[in-house]
N, C-alpha and C positions, 0 to 999 in steps of 0.2 A: 287218899284215906288211905288206904290199905286196913282193913275192916270187915274179919272173917265172918261168917255167919257163923253163930251157934247153936241156934234153933232154930226149926222149922217146920210149922203149925199149918196142914192147907186146910184151909176153911168155908169153904165151899167151890163150886164152878172156878177163877180166877183166882178167887184172892186166896195170902201167904200170907200170916205170918210169923214176921221174921226175929230174931233177936240176933247183934253183933254186938263180936269181944266189950266192945266200949261204954256196954248196955241200953244202945241206943234198941227202941220195939218199935215197930209202926208194921203199918197191913198196906203189901202191895199186890198189883189188879195185876198180872204178867198178860192180860190179853191185851195192856194197853200199849206195852211196848216189844212183842213179840211177833213177829205173822209165823203162822202154823204153817209154816213148810220144811223141806231138808226135816235138819233134825229134827229139827218140832215137829212137823208133819201127825205124831201119833200126838202129843202133847193137847191136840183140837176136842178128845178124849179124852173128857171131864173121872170115866178112872182111870186111865194111862195119868194123866197129868196128875190126878190123884195118891199116888205115889211115889212121890217126889221125897225126896230124904237129904240130911245132911249128910257131904262128904269134908269128913272133918281133917283127911288127910290135905285139902287140897281149899280147903275155908270156903265153900263155898256150897251152893243146892244144886241136885243134878237126879234124872232118870235112868229107870234099868234101860232104857234106848241109849244113853251116853249122854244125851243133851243135858249140859250141864247153863246157869250162868255166872257173870260174870257180877263177884260179890263191890266190885265195885260201882256198876250198873246200882246193886241191887238196894246202896243203901244212898246213894243222889236222890231214886225214886221216892227211897221214905222221908228222910232229911230235906228234902229241896238243898240240899247241896249239889255242884255240882262240878264232877272231875277233873275233878286237874291232871292236868297237859301238859304238862308242862317240862319241857328240856330237860335231859336226867344232869346230874352233875356231870362237869366234865366232857360230855358231847362237842364234837364239834360242828362246828360253824357252816 
């Protein structure tokens, strides 16, 4: 997929509206696939969660504590398309 997130808006709760570079827009509920443990533990606090920002250098969303989410996971959650985990070209078996 390799679609970067180009815009993020916190809608309340754990829901985010995301826009991707190919124009796809959708809402994702992060609590459906992230356990609030480890680096994600602070995000259980909705005030902390609402501090989500876009990091255009890496093409995804992140939080002040350093937590971020893979844009492919977010894209798959919104579009329902599975993540392509095929082997890279030239990889040996």
